[in-house]
HTML snippet that shows the backbone in 3Dmol.js (N, CA, C, O; Angstrom):
<script src="https://3Dmol.org/build/3Dmol-min.js"></script>
<div id="view" style="width:600px;height:400px;position:relative"></div>
<script>
const pdb = `
ATOM      1  N   UNK A   1      21.509  22.374  25.543  1.00  0.00           N
ATOM      2  CA  UNK A   1      20.381  21.629  26.106  1.00  0.00           C
ATOM      3  C   UNK A   1      20.547  20.171  25.719  1.00  0.00           C
ATOM      4  O   UNK A   1      20.644  19.853  24.533  1.00  0.00           O
ATOM      5  N   UNK A   2      20.579  19.310  26.667  1.00  0.00           N
ATOM      6  CA  UNK A   2      20.704  17.884  26.397  1.00  0.00           C
ATOM      7  C   UNK A   2      19.346  17.218  26.409  1.00  0.00           C
ATOM      8  O   UNK A   2      18.420  17.675  25.738  1.00  0.00           O
ATOM      9  N   UNK A   3      19.220  16.150  27.158  1.00  0.00           N
ATOM     10  CA  UNK A   3      17.952  15.451  27.362  1.00  0.00           C
ATOM     11  C   UNK A   3      17.285  14.994  26.076  1.00  0.00           C
ATOM     12  O   UNK A   3      16.077  15.162  25.909  1.00  0.00           O
ATOM     13  N   UNK A   4      18.050  14.426  25.175  1.00  0.00           N
ATOM     14  CA  UNK A   4      17.467  13.869  23.958  1.00  0.00           C
ATOM     15  C   UNK A   4      17.565  14.759  22.743  1.00  0.00           C
ATOM     16  O   UNK A   4      17.328  14.292  21.629  1.00  0.00           O
ATOM     17  N   UNK A   5      17.904  16.017  22.911  1.00  0.00           N
ATOM     18  CA  UNK A   5      18.041  16.915  21.769  1.00  0.00           C
ATOM     19  C   UNK A   5      19.480  16.896  21.277  1.00  0.00           C
ATOM     20  O   UNK A   5      20.412  16.933  22.079  1.00  0.00           O
ATOM     21  N   UNK A   6      19.660  16.841  19.999  1.00  0.00           N
ATOM     22  CA  UNK A   6      21.002  16.891  19.422  1.00  0.00           C
ATOM     23  C   UNK A   6      21.373  18.312  19.004  1.00  0.00           C
ATOM     24  O   UNK A   6      22.534  18.579  18.692  1.00  0.00           O
ATOM     25  N   UNK A   7      20.414  19.213  18.995  1.00  0.00           N
ATOM     26  CA  UNK A   7      20.607  20.638  18.715  1.00  0.00           C
ATOM     27  C   UNK A   7      21.173  20.922  17.330  1.00  0.00           C
ATOM     28  O   UNK A   7      21.809  21.955  17.122  1.00  0.00           O
ATOM     29  N   UNK A   8      20.950  20.026  16.392  1.00  0.00           N
ATOM     30  CA  UNK A   8      21.455  20.243  15.041  1.00  0.00           C
ATOM     31  C   UNK A   8      20.347  20.073  14.027  1.00  0.00           C
ATOM     32  O   UNK A   8      19.389  19.329  14.233  1.00  0.00           O
ATOM     33  N   UNK A   9      20.507  20.789  12.921  1.00  0.00           N
ATOM     34  CA  UNK A   9      19.568  20.695  11.811  1.00  0.00           C
ATOM     35  C   UNK A   9      20.395  20.542  10.538  1.00  0.00           C
ATOM     36  O   UNK A   9      21.369  21.269  10.340  1.00  0.00           O
ATOM     37  N   UNK A  10      20.024  19.624   9.697  1.00  0.00           N
ATOM     38  CA  UNK A  10      20.693  19.425   8.421  1.00  0.00           C
ATOM     39  C   UNK A  10      19.837  20.044   7.332  1.00  0.00           C
ATOM     40  O   UNK A  10      18.676  19.671   7.166  1.00  0.00           O
ATOM     41  N   UNK A  11      20.397  20.983   6.591  1.00  0.00           N
ATOM     42  CA  UNK A  11      19.702  21.597   5.455  1.00  0.00           C
ATOM     43  C   UNK A  11      20.230  20.953   4.182  1.00  0.00           C
ATOM     44  O   UNK A  11      21.438  20.824   3.984  1.00  0.00           O
ATOM     45  N   UNK A  12      19.298  20.552   3.325  1.00  0.00           N
ATOM     46  CA  UNK A  12      19.659  19.931   2.052  1.00  0.00           C
ATOM     47  C   UNK A  12      19.028  20.749   0.931  1.00  0.00           C
ATOM     48  O   UNK A  12      17.808  20.900   0.878  1.00  0.00           O
ATOM     49  N   UNK A  13      19.855  21.275   0.042  1.00  0.00           N
ATOM     50  CA  UNK A  13      19.372  22.012  -1.119  1.00  0.00           C
ATOM     51  C   UNK A  13      19.385  21.042  -2.292  1.00  0.00           C
ATOM     52  O   UNK A  13      20.449  20.678  -2.793  1.00  0.00           O
ATOM     53  N   UNK A  14      18.208  20.627  -2.725  1.00  0.00           N
ATOM     54  CA  UNK A  14      18.119  19.630  -3.795  1.00  0.00           C
ATOM     55  C   UNK A  14      18.513  20.190  -5.154  1.00  0.00           C
ATOM     56  O   UNK A  14      18.883  19.430  -6.049  1.00  0.00           O
ATOM     57  N   UNK A  15      18.440  21.491  -5.320  1.00  0.00           N
ATOM     58  CA  UNK A  15      18.810  22.112  -6.592  1.00  0.00           C
ATOM     59  C   UNK A  15      20.323  22.140  -6.759  1.00  0.00           C
ATOM     60  O   UNK A  15      20.843  21.768  -7.811  1.00  0.00           O
ATOM     61  N   UNK A  16      21.029  22.581  -5.720  1.00  0.00           N
ATOM     62  CA  UNK A  16      22.490  22.696  -5.808  1.00  0.00           C
ATOM     63  C   UNK A  16      23.208  21.456  -5.288  1.00  0.00           C
ATOM     64  O   UNK A  16      24.422  21.325  -5.450  1.00  0.00           O
ATOM     65  N   UNK A  17      22.470  20.555  -4.670  1.00  0.00           N
ATOM     66  CA  UNK A  17      23.023  19.331  -4.076  1.00  0.00           C
ATOM     67  C   UNK A  17      24.035  19.630  -2.976  1.00  0.00           C
ATOM     68  O   UNK A  17      25.021  18.913  -2.807  1.00  0.00           O
ATOM     69  N   UNK A  18      23.775  20.689  -2.240  1.00  0.00           N
ATOM     70  CA  UNK A  18      24.648  21.058  -1.128  1.00  0.00           C
ATOM     71  C   UNK A  18      23.938  20.804   0.194  1.00  0.00           C
ATOM     72  O   UNK A  18      22.713  20.886   0.286  1.00  0.00           O
ATOM     73  N   UNK A  19      24.730  20.494   1.213  1.00  0.00           N
ATOM     74  CA  UNK A  19      24.197  20.301   2.559  1.00  0.00           C
ATOM     75  C   UNK A  19      24.982  21.168   3.533  1.00  0.00           C
ATOM     76  O   UNK A  19      26.146  21.494   3.302  1.00  0.00           O
ATOM     77  N   UNK A  20      24.320  21.533   4.628  1.00  0.00           N
ATOM     78  CA  UNK A  20      25.017  22.211   5.711  1.00  0.00           C
ATOM     79  C   UNK A  20      24.299  21.913   7.018  1.00  0.00           C
ATOM     80  O   UNK A  20      23.079  21.748   7.058  1.00  0.00           O
ATOM     81  N   UNK A  21      25.078  21.851   8.071  1.00  0.00           N
ATOM     82  CA  UNK A  21      24.549  21.598   9.400  1.00  0.00           C
ATOM     83  C   UNK A  21      24.439  22.923  10.137  1.00  0.00           C
ATOM     84  O   UNK A  21      25.363  23.736  10.102  1.00  0.00           O
ATOM     85  N   UNK A  22      23.306  23.143  10.808  1.00  0.00           N
ATOM     86  CA  UNK A  22      23.087  24.365  11.571  1.00  0.00           C
ATOM     87  C   UNK A  22      22.740  24.015  13.009  1.00  0.00           C
ATOM     88  O   UNK A  22      22.154  22.967  13.280  1.00  0.00           O
ATOM     89  N   UNK A  23      23.101  24.888  13.913  1.00  0.00           N
ATOM     90  CA  UNK A  23      22.808  24.762  15.328  1.00  0.00           C
ATOM     91  C   UNK A  23      21.391  25.278  15.600  1.00  0.00           C
ATOM     92  O   UNK A  23      21.011  26.325  15.076  1.00  0.00           O
ATOM     93  N   UNK A  24      20.611  24.565  16.405  1.00  0.00           N
ATOM     94  CA  UNK A  24      19.271  25.004  16.800  1.00  0.00           C
ATOM     95  C   UNK A  24      19.382  25.621  18.194  1.00  0.00           C
ATOM     96  O   UNK A  24      19.818  24.945  19.126  1.00  0.00           O
ATOM     97  N   UNK A  25      18.998  26.887  18.359  1.00  0.00           N
ATOM     98  CA  UNK A  25      19.115  27.549  19.667  1.00  0.00           C
ATOM     99  C   UNK A  25      18.277  26.858  20.751  1.00  0.00           C
ATOM    100  O   UNK A  25      17.199  26.330  20.479  1.00  0.00           O
ATOM    101  N   UNK A  26      18.798  26.874  21.987  1.00  0.00           N
ATOM    102  CA  UNK A  26      18.073  26.302  23.131  1.00  0.00           C
ATOM    103  C   UNK A  26      16.669  26.886  23.264  1.00  0.00           C
ATOM    104  O   UNK A  26      15.718  26.170  23.578  1.00  0.00           O
ATOM    105  N   UNK A  27      16.548  28.178  23.027  1.00  0.00           N
ATOM    106  CA  UNK A  27      15.251  28.853  23.161  1.00  0.00           C
ATOM    107  C   UNK A  27      14.208  28.229  22.237  1.00  0.00           C
ATOM    108  O   UNK A  27      13.062  28.032  22.640  1.00  0.00           O
ATOM    109  N   UNK A  28      14.599  27.916  21.000  1.00  0.00           N
ATOM    110  CA  UNK A  28      13.656  27.286  20.063  1.00  0.00           C
ATOM    111  C   UNK A  28      13.292  25.882  20.509  1.00  0.00           C
ATOM    112  O   UNK A  28      12.140  25.472  20.367  1.00  0.00           O
ATOM    113  N   UNK A  29      14.250  25.135  21.045  1.00  0.00           N
ATOM    114  CA  UNK A  29      13.968  23.771  21.498  1.00  0.00           C
ATOM    115  C   UNK A  29      13.009  23.771  22.689  1.00  0.00           C
ATOM    116  O   UNK A  29      12.181  22.869  22.817  1.00  0.00           O
ATOM    117  N   UNK A  30      13.115  24.757  23.542  1.00  0.00           N
ATOM    118  CA  UNK A  30      12.206  24.846  24.687  1.00  0.00           C
ATOM    119  C   UNK A  30      10.819  25.356  24.285  1.00  0.00           C
ATOM    120  O   UNK A  30       9.800  24.888  24.793  1.00  0.00           O
ATOM    121  N   UNK A  31      10.802  26.309  23.379  1.00  0.00           N
ATOM    122  CA  UNK A  31       9.544  26.948  22.998  1.00  0.00           C
ATOM    123  C   UNK A  31       8.696  26.089  22.062  1.00  0.00           C
ATOM    124  O   UNK A  31       7.470  26.087  22.167  1.00  0.00           O
ATOM    125  N   UNK A  32       9.336  25.363  21.153  1.00  0.00           N
ATOM    126  CA  UNK A  32       8.618  24.562  20.150  1.00  0.00           C
ATOM    127  C   UNK A  32       8.984  23.096  20.344  1.00  0.00           C
ATOM    128  O   UNK A  32       9.799  22.542  19.605  1.00  0.00           O
ATOM    129  N   UNK A  33       8.379  22.484  21.336  1.00  0.00           N
ATOM    130  CA  UNK A  33       8.739  21.121  21.712  1.00  0.00           C
ATOM    131  C   UNK A  33       8.348  20.140  20.615  1.00  0.00           C
ATOM    132  O   UNK A  33       7.216  20.147  20.133  1.00  0.00           O
ATOM    133  N   UNK A  34       9.286  19.310  20.234  1.00  0.00           N
ATOM    134  CA  UNK A  34       9.025  18.257  19.258  1.00  0.00           C
ATOM    135  C   UNK A  34       9.156  18.726  17.823  1.00  0.00           C
ATOM    136  O   UNK A  34       9.230  19.922  17.541  1.00  0.00           O
ATOM    137  N   UNK A  35       9.183  17.754  16.926  1.00  0.00           N
ATOM    138  CA  UNK A  35       9.362  18.036  15.510  1.00  0.00           C
ATOM    139  C   UNK A  35       8.215  18.796  14.875  1.00  0.00           C
ATOM    140  O   UNK A  35       8.439  19.616  13.985  1.00  0.00           O
ATOM    141  N   UNK A  36       6.995  18.542  15.312  1.00  0.00           N
ATOM    142  CA  UNK A  36       5.850  19.241  14.727  1.00  0.00           C
ATOM    143  C   UNK A  36       5.891  20.730  15.035  1.00  0.00           C
ATOM    144  O   UNK A  36       5.662  21.554  14.150  1.00  0.00           O
ATOM    145  N   UNK A  37       6.179  21.078  16.274  1.00  0.00           N
ATOM    146  CA  UNK A  37       6.249  22.487  16.665  1.00  0.00           C
ATOM    147  C   UNK A  37       7.423  23.210  16.030  1.00  0.00           C
ATOM    148  O   UNK A  37       7.268  24.312  15.502  1.00  0.00           O
ATOM    149  N   UNK A  38       8.598  22.594  16.079  1.00  0.00           N
ATOM    150  CA  UNK A  38       9.788  23.219  15.513  1.00  0.00           C
ATOM    151  C   UNK A  38       9.682  23.314  13.990  1.00  0.00           C
ATOM    152  O   UNK A  38      10.053  24.331  13.403  1.00  0.00           O
ATOM    153  N   UNK A  39       9.180  22.265  13.357  1.00  0.00           N
ATOM    154  CA  UNK A  39       8.998  22.300  11.900  1.00  0.00           C
ATOM    155  C   UNK A  39       8.013  23.370  11.467  1.00  0.00           C
ATOM    156  O   UNK A  39       8.233  24.054  10.467  1.00  0.00           O
ATOM    157  N   UNK A  40       6.930  23.517  12.212  1.00  0.00           N
ATOM    158  CA  UNK A  40       5.957  24.564  11.908  1.00  0.00           C
ATOM    159  C   UNK A  40       6.536  25.953  12.064  1.00  0.00           C
ATOM    160  O   UNK A  40       6.232  26.848  11.275  1.00  0.00           O
ATOM    161  N   UNK A  41       7.370  26.143  13.076  1.00  0.00           N
ATOM    162  CA  UNK A  41       7.990  27.451  13.288  1.00  0.00           C
ATOM    163  C   UNK A  41       9.006  27.771  12.186  1.00  0.00           C
ATOM    164  O   UNK A  41       9.103  28.918  11.749  1.00  0.00           O
ATOM    165  N   UNK A  42       9.747  26.788  11.744  1.00  0.00           N
ATOM    166  CA  UNK A  42      10.688  27.004  10.637  1.00  0.00           C
ATOM    167  C   UNK A  42       9.922  27.405   9.376  1.00  0.00           C
ATOM    168  O   UNK A  42      10.342  28.310   8.656  1.00  0.00           O
ATOM    169  N   UNK A  43       8.812  26.741   9.110  1.00  0.00           N
ATOM    170  CA  UNK A  43       7.979  27.125   7.960  1.00  0.00           C
ATOM    171  C   UNK A  43       7.477  28.555   8.107  1.00  0.00           C
ATOM    172  O   UNK A  43       7.518  29.328   7.149  1.00  0.00           O
ATOM    173  N   UNK A  44       7.005  28.913   9.295  1.00  0.00           N
ATOM    174  CA  UNK A  44       6.479  30.258   9.518  1.00  0.00           C
ATOM    175  C   UNK A  44       7.546  31.319   9.293  1.00  0.00           C
ATOM    176  O   UNK A  44       7.267  32.373   8.721  1.00  0.00           O
ATOM    177  N   UNK A  45       8.754  31.048   9.736  1.00  0.00           N
ATOM    178  CA  UNK A  45       9.843  32.011   9.607  1.00  0.00           C
ATOM    179  C   UNK A  45      10.385  32.129   8.186  1.00  0.00           C
ATOM    180  O   UNK A  45      10.750  33.221   7.750  1.00  0.00           O
ATOM    181  N   UNK A  46      10.440  31.017   7.465  1.00  0.00           N
ATOM    182  CA  UNK A  46      11.213  30.987   6.225  1.00  0.00           C
ATOM    183  C   UNK A  46      10.414  30.895   4.933  1.00  0.00           C
ATOM    184  O   UNK A  46      10.968  31.103   3.854  1.00  0.00           O
ATOM    185  N   UNK A  47       9.128  30.588   5.021  1.00  0.00           N
ATOM    186  CA  UNK A  47       8.319  30.451   3.806  1.00  0.00           C
ATOM    187  C   UNK A  47       7.262  31.562   3.795  1.00  0.00           C
ATOM    188  O   UNK A  47       6.496  31.687   4.750  1.00  0.00           O
ATOM    189  N   UNK A  48       7.208  32.366   2.732  1.00  0.00           N
ATOM    190  CA  UNK A  48       6.196  33.428   2.657  1.00  0.00           C
ATOM    191  C   UNK A  48       4.780  32.856   2.784  1.00  0.00           C
ATOM    192  O   UNK A  48       4.504  31.753   2.311  1.00  0.00           O
ATOM    193  N   UNK A  49       3.894  33.608   3.419  1.00  0.00           N
ATOM    194  CA  UNK A  49       2.556  33.122   3.764  1.00  0.00           C
ATOM    195  C   UNK A  49       1.730  32.665   2.568  1.00  0.00           C
ATOM    196  O   UNK A  49       1.075  31.628   2.658  1.00  0.00           O
ATOM    197  N   UNK A  50       1.732  33.378   1.474  1.00  0.00           N
ATOM    198  CA  UNK A  50       0.862  33.019   0.346  1.00  0.00           C
ATOM    199  C   UNK A  50       1.644  32.396  -0.801  1.00  0.00           C
ATOM    200  O   UNK A  50       1.262  32.543  -1.962  1.00  0.00           O
ATOM    201  N   UNK A  51       2.721  31.712  -0.494  1.00  0.00           N
ATOM    202  CA  UNK A  51       3.540  31.062  -1.513  1.00  0.00           C
ATOM    203  C   UNK A  51       2.798  29.857  -2.088  1.00  0.00           C
ATOM    204  O   UNK A  51       2.323  29.015  -1.325  1.00  0.00           O
ATOM    205  N   UNK A  52       2.687  29.753  -3.417  1.00  0.00           N
ATOM    206  CA  UNK A  52       2.025  28.591  -4.013  1.00  0.00           C
ATOM    207  C   UNK A  52       2.754  27.288  -3.660  1.00  0.00           C
ATOM    208  O   UNK A  52       3.966  27.280  -3.446  1.00  0.00           O
ATOM    209  N   UNK A  53       2.009  26.211  -3.606  1.00  0.00           N
ATOM    210  CA  UNK A  53       2.552  24.921  -3.175  1.00  0.00           C
ATOM    211  C   UNK A  53       3.742  24.453  -4.007  1.00  0.00           C
ATOM    212  O   UNK A  53       4.677  23.874  -3.455  1.00  0.00           O
ATOM    213  N   UNK A  54       3.733  24.684  -5.299  1.00  0.00           N
ATOM    214  CA  UNK A  54       4.795  24.157  -6.158  1.00  0.00           C
ATOM    215  C   UNK A  54       5.852  25.200  -6.505  1.00  0.00           C
ATOM    216  O   UNK A  54       6.597  25.019  -7.468  1.00  0.00           O
ATOM    217  N   UNK A  55       5.933  26.277  -5.747  1.00  0.00           N
ATOM    218  CA  UNK A  55       6.956  27.297  -5.947  1.00  0.00           C
ATOM    219  C   UNK A  55       8.316  26.724  -5.525  1.00  0.00           C
ATOM    220  O   UNK A  55       8.399  25.976  -4.551  1.00  0.00           O
ATOM    221  N   UNK A  56       9.370  27.073  -6.251  1.00  0.00           N
ATOM    222  CA  UNK A  56      10.706  26.531  -5.953  1.00  0.00           C
ATOM    223  C   UNK A  56      11.260  27.035  -4.618  1.00  0.00           C
ATOM    224  O   UNK A  56      12.216  26.458  -4.101  1.00  0.00           O
ATOM    225  N   UNK A  57      10.688  28.088  -4.052  1.00  0.00           N
ATOM    226  CA  UNK A  57      11.130  28.592  -2.747  1.00  0.00           C
ATOM    227  C   UNK A  57      10.476  27.861  -1.582  1.00  0.00           C
ATOM    228  O   UNK A  57      10.836  28.093  -0.427  1.00  0.00           O
ATOM    229  N   UNK A  58       9.523  26.985  -1.869  1.00  0.00           N
ATOM    230  CA  UNK A  58       8.839  26.242  -0.825  1.00  0.00           C
ATOM    231  C   UNK A  58       9.804  25.255  -0.172  1.00  0.00           C
ATOM    232  O   UNK A  58      10.826  24.902  -0.760  1.00  0.00           O
ATOM    233  N   UNK A  59       9.483  24.813   1.032  1.00  0.00           N
ATOM    234  CA  UNK A  59      10.343  23.899   1.771  1.00  0.00           C
ATOM    235  C   UNK A  59       9.541  22.718   2.283  1.00  0.00           C
ATOM    236  O   UNK A  59       8.343  22.823   2.544  1.00  0.00           O
ATOM    237  N   UNK A  60      10.225  21.592   2.422  1.00  0.00           N
ATOM    238  CA  UNK A  60       9.667  20.413   3.069  1.00  0.00           C
ATOM    239  C   UNK A  60      10.580  20.126   4.254  1.00  0.00           C
ATOM    240  O   UNK A  60      11.801  20.086   4.105  1.00  0.00           O
ATOM    241  N   UNK A  61      10.000  19.929   5.408  1.00  0.00           N
ATOM    242  CA  UNK A  61      10.783  19.732   6.627  1.00  0.00           C
ATOM    243  C   UNK A  61      10.452  18.375   7.227  1.00  0.00           C
ATOM    244  O   UNK A  61       9.284  18.042   7.427  1.00  0.00           O
ATOM    245  N   UNK A  62      11.487  17.594   7.512  1.00  0.00           N
ATOM    246  CA  UNK A  62      11.347  16.334   8.240  1.00  0.00           C
ATOM    247  C   UNK A  62      12.017  16.546   9.592  1.00  0.00           C
ATOM    248  O   UNK A  62      13.191  16.910   9.653  1.00  0.00           O
ATOM    249  N   UNK A  63      11.286  16.323  10.665  1.00  0.00           N
ATOM    250  CA  UNK A  63      11.815  16.602  11.995  1.00  0.00           C
ATOM    251  C   UNK A  63      11.444  15.483  12.961  1.00  0.00           C
ATOM    252  O   UNK A  63      10.416  14.820  12.822  1.00  0.00           O
ATOM    253  N   UNK A  64      12.318  15.300  13.939  1.00  0.00           N
ATOM    254  CA  UNK A  64      12.064  14.327  14.999  1.00  0.00           C
ATOM    255  C   UNK A  64      11.920  15.068  16.324  1.00  0.00           C
ATOM    256  O   UNK A  64      12.274  16.242  16.429  1.00  0.00           O
ATOM    257  N   UNK A  65      11.409  14.392  17.310  1.00  0.00           N
ATOM    258  CA  UNK A  65      11.237  14.994  18.621  1.00  0.00           C
ATOM    259  C   UNK A  65      12.349  14.596  19.575  1.00  0.00           C
ATOM    260  O   UNK A  65      13.305  13.936  19.169  1.00  0.00           O
ATOM    261  N   UNK A  66      12.236  14.991  20.839  1.00  0.00           N
ATOM    262  CA  UNK A  66      13.292  14.728  21.823  1.00  0.00           C
ATOM    263  C   UNK A  66      13.401  13.267  22.241  1.00  0.00           C
ATOM    264  O   UNK A  66      14.391  12.887  22.864  1.00  0.00           O
ATOM    265  N   UNK A  67      12.424  12.447  21.920  1.00  0.00           N
ATOM    266  CA  UNK A  67      12.460  11.041  22.322  1.00  0.00           C
ATOM    267  C   UNK A  67      12.915  10.126  21.196  1.00  0.00           C
ATOM    268  O   UNK A  67      12.621   8.931  21.226  1.00  0.00           O
ATOM    269  N   UNK A  68      13.612  10.642  20.222  1.00  0.00           N
ATOM    270  CA  UNK A  68      14.036   9.860  19.074  1.00  0.00           C
ATOM    271  C   UNK A  68      15.051   8.791  19.441  1.00  0.00           C
ATOM    272  O   UNK A  68      14.976   7.677  18.922  1.00  0.00           O
ATOM    273  N   UNK A  69      15.992   9.094  20.316  1.00  0.00           N
ATOM    274  CA  UNK A  69      17.074   8.164  20.636  1.00  0.00           C
ATOM    275  C   UNK A  69      16.735   7.093  21.661  1.00  0.00           C
ATOM    276  O   UNK A  69      17.028   5.921  21.424  1.00  0.00           O
ATOM    277  N   UNK A  70      16.124   7.449  22.799  1.00  0.00           N
ATOM    278  CA  UNK A  70      15.891   6.457  23.851  1.00  0.00           C
ATOM    279  C   UNK A  70      14.888   5.376  23.437  1.00  0.00           C
ATOM    280  O   UNK A  70      14.013   5.620  22.606  1.00  0.00           O
ATOM    281  N   UNK A  71      15.021   4.187  24.019  1.00  0.00           N
ATOM    282  CA  UNK A  71      14.060   3.116  23.720  1.00  0.00           C
ATOM    283  C   UNK A  71      12.730   3.379  24.419  1.00  0.00           C
ATOM    284  O   UNK A  71      12.434   2.784  25.455  1.00  0.00           O
ATOM    285  N   UNK A  72      11.949   4.256  23.853  1.00  0.00           N
ATOM    286  CA  UNK A  72      10.680   4.668  24.438  1.00  0.00           C
ATOM    287  C   UNK A  72       9.572   4.429  23.413  1.00  0.00           C
ATOM    288  O   UNK A  72       9.719   4.799  22.249  1.00  0.00           O
ATOM    289  N   UNK A  73       8.479   3.821  23.830  1.00  0.00           N
ATOM    290  CA  UNK A  73       7.373   3.556  22.907  1.00  0.00           C
ATOM    291  C   UNK A  73       6.875   4.855  22.289  1.00  0.00           C
ATOM    292  O   UNK A  73       6.588   5.816  23.002  1.00  0.00           O
ATOM    293  N   UNK A  74       6.774   4.884  20.970  1.00  0.00           N
ATOM    294  CA  UNK A  74       6.308   6.070  20.265  1.00  0.00           C
ATOM    295  C   UNK A  74       7.382   7.122  20.066  1.00  0.00           C
ATOM    296  O   UNK A  74       7.098   8.202  19.547  1.00  0.00           O
ATOM    297  N   UNK A  75       8.603   6.830  20.465  1.00  0.00           N
ATOM    298  CA  UNK A  75       9.685   7.807  20.363  1.00  0.00           C
ATOM    299  C   UNK A  75      10.257   7.944  18.971  1.00  0.00           C
ATOM    300  O   UNK A  75      10.848   8.975  18.650  1.00  0.00           O
ATOM    301  N   UNK A  76      10.098   6.937  18.139  1.00  0.00           N
ATOM    302  CA  UNK A  76      10.693   6.966  16.811  1.00  0.00           C
ATOM    303  C   UNK A  76       9.791   7.576  15.754  1.00  0.00           C
ATOM    304  O   UNK A  76       9.618   6.995  14.682  1.00  0.00           O
ATOM    305  N   UNK A  77       9.228   8.707  16.028  1.00  0.00           N
ATOM    306  CA  UNK A  77       8.298   9.350  15.098  1.00  0.00           C
ATOM    307  C   UNK A  77       9.011  10.430  14.309  1.00  0.00           C
ATOM    308  O   UNK A  77       9.769  11.220  14.872  1.00  0.00           O
ATOM    309  N   UNK A  78       8.772  10.466  13.012  1.00  0.00           N
ATOM    310  CA  UNK A  78       9.307  11.516  12.153  1.00  0.00           C
ATOM    311  C   UNK A  78       8.126  12.310  11.614  1.00  0.00           C
ATOM    312  O   UNK A  78       7.168  11.738  11.094  1.00  0.00           O
ATOM    313  N   UNK A  79       8.201  13.630  11.740  1.00  0.00           N
ATOM    314  CA  UNK A  79       7.136  14.525  11.304  1.00  0.00           C
ATOM    315  C   UNK A  79       7.540  15.162   9.987  1.00  0.00           C
ATOM    316  O   UNK A  79       8.671  15.627   9.843  1.00  0.00           O
ATOM    317  N   UNK A  80       6.638  15.188   9.038  1.00  0.00           N
ATOM    318  CA  UNK A  80       6.862  15.906   7.786  1.00  0.00           C
ATOM    319  C   UNK A  80       5.999  17.150   7.758  1.00  0.00           C
ATOM    320  O   UNK A  80       4.787  17.068   7.953  1.00  0.00           O
ATOM    321  N   UNK A  81       6.613  18.317   7.516  1.00  0.00           N
ATOM    322  CA  UNK A  81       5.873  19.581   7.469  1.00  0.00           C
ATOM    323  C   UNK A  81       6.124  20.234   6.121  1.00  0.00           C
ATOM    324  O   UNK A  81       7.225  20.155   5.576  1.00  0.00           O
ATOM    325  N   UNK A  82       5.108  20.870   5.595  1.00  0.00           N
ATOM    326  CA  UNK A  82       5.271  21.573   4.336  1.00  0.00           C
ATOM    327  C   UNK A  82       4.054  22.411   4.005  1.00  0.00           C
ATOM    328  O   UNK A  82       3.018  22.318   4.664  1.00  0.00           O
ATOM    329  N   UNK A  83       4.191  23.220   2.990  1.00  0.00           N
ATOM    330  CA  UNK A  83       3.109  24.076   2.514  1.00  0.00           C
ATOM    331  C   UNK A  83       2.585  23.442   1.227  1.00  0.00           C
ATOM    332  O   UNK A  83       3.206  23.573   0.173  1.00  0.00           O
ATOM    333  N   UNK A  84       1.462  22.766   1.310  1.00  0.00           N
ATOM    334  CA  UNK A  84       0.911  22.094   0.145  1.00  0.00           C
ATOM    335  C   UNK A  84      -0.347  22.773  -0.356  1.00  0.00           C
ATOM    336  O   UNK A  84      -0.773  23.796   0.179  1.00  0.00           O
ATOM    337  N   UNK A  85      -0.934  22.193  -1.387  1.00  0.00           N
ATOM    338  CA  UNK A  85      -2.135  22.776  -1.987  1.00  0.00           C
ATOM    339  C   UNK A  85      -3.276  22.876  -0.986  1.00  0.00           C
ATOM    340  O   UNK A  85      -4.047  23.835  -1.026  1.00  0.00           O
ATOM    341  N   UNK A  86      -3.396  21.911  -0.096  1.00  0.00           N
ATOM    342  CA  UNK A  86      -4.510  21.908   0.849  1.00  0.00           C
ATOM    343  C   UNK A  86      -4.232  22.768   2.078  1.00  0.00           C
ATOM    344  O   UNK A  86      -5.148  23.042   2.854  1.00  0.00           O
ATOM    345  N   UNK A  87      -2.986  23.197   2.269  1.00  0.00           N
ATOM    346  CA  UNK A  87      -2.658  23.998   3.450  1.00  0.00           C
ATOM    347  C   UNK A  87      -2.369  25.456   3.112  1.00  0.00           C
ATOM    348  O   UNK A  87      -2.040  26.232   4.009  1.00  0.00           O
ATOM    349  N   UNK A  88      -2.482  25.851   1.851  1.00  0.00           N
ATOM    350  CA  UNK A  88      -2.181  27.229   1.474  1.00  0.00           C
ATOM    351  C   UNK A  88      -3.051  28.223   2.240  1.00  0.00           C
ATOM    352  O   UNK A  88      -2.555  29.266   2.666  1.00  0.00           O
ATOM    353  N   UNK A  89      -4.327  27.925   2.424  1.00  0.00           N
ATOM    354  CA  UNK A  89      -5.210  28.844   3.132  1.00  0.00           C
ATOM    355  C   UNK A  89      -4.834  28.953   4.602  1.00  0.00           C
ATOM    356  O   UNK A  89      -4.993  30.019   5.198  1.00  0.00           O
ATOM    357  N   UNK A  90      -4.337  27.869   5.202  1.00  0.00           N
ATOM    358  CA  UNK A  90      -3.907  27.918   6.596  1.00  0.00           C
ATOM    359  C   UNK A  90      -2.681  28.815   6.749  1.00  0.00           C
ATOM    360  O   UNK A  90      -2.571  29.553   7.728  1.00  0.00           O
ATOM    361  N   UNK A  91      -1.770  28.756   5.796  1.00  0.00           N
ATOM    362  CA  UNK A  91      -0.540  29.550   5.868  1.00  0.00           C
ATOM    363  C   UNK A  91      -0.803  31.034   5.609  1.00  0.00           C
ATOM    364  O   UNK A  91       0.011  31.872   5.997  1.00  0.00           O
ATOM    365  N   UNK A  92      -1.899  31.373   4.973  1.00  0.00           N
ATOM    366  CA  UNK A  92      -2.137  32.777   4.635  1.00  0.00           C
ATOM    367  C   UNK A  92      -2.781  33.549   5.788  1.00  0.00           C
ATOM    368  O   UNK A  92      -2.965  34.762   5.688  1.00  0.00           O
ATOM    369  N   UNK A  93      -3.120  32.872   6.865  1.00  0.00           N
ATOM    370  CA  UNK A  93      -3.704  33.563   8.010  1.00  0.00           C
ATOM    371  C   UNK A  93      -2.606  34.270   8.796  1.00  0.00           C
ATOM    372  O   UNK A  93      -1.480  33.777   8.868  1.00  0.00           O
ATOM    373  N   UNK A  94      -2.924  35.424   9.388  1.00  0.00           N
ATOM    374  CA  UNK A  94      -1.906  36.173  10.157  1.00  0.00           C
ATOM    375  C   UNK A  94      -1.480  35.442  11.409  1.00  0.00           C
ATOM    376  O   UNK A  94      -0.637  35.937  12.157  1.00  0.00           O
TER     377      UNK A  94
END
`;
const viewer = $3Dmol.createViewer("view");
viewer.addModel(pdb, "pdb");
viewer.setStyle({}, {cartoon: {color: "spectrum"}});
viewer.zoomTo();
viewer.render();
</script>
């Protein structure tokens, strides 16, 4: 899928100081448009629902949307997603 998507995700493990690049499936890019949707879905898939905010298994996700590259007003937005103290109750809902 082109049209502004690079279809890649960089994972950074701050504990081991290792990085790896992963491919993002076309289906996810179509279903969860933009960094907020895709970041939220990654959290839903990979972080347990009732995980405490400061647990070492928690994740912080920085994501951009499909308009990151083109010279478009509002296109240079970076979204930060995570499970924090104030969002724990939101994550525990089914």
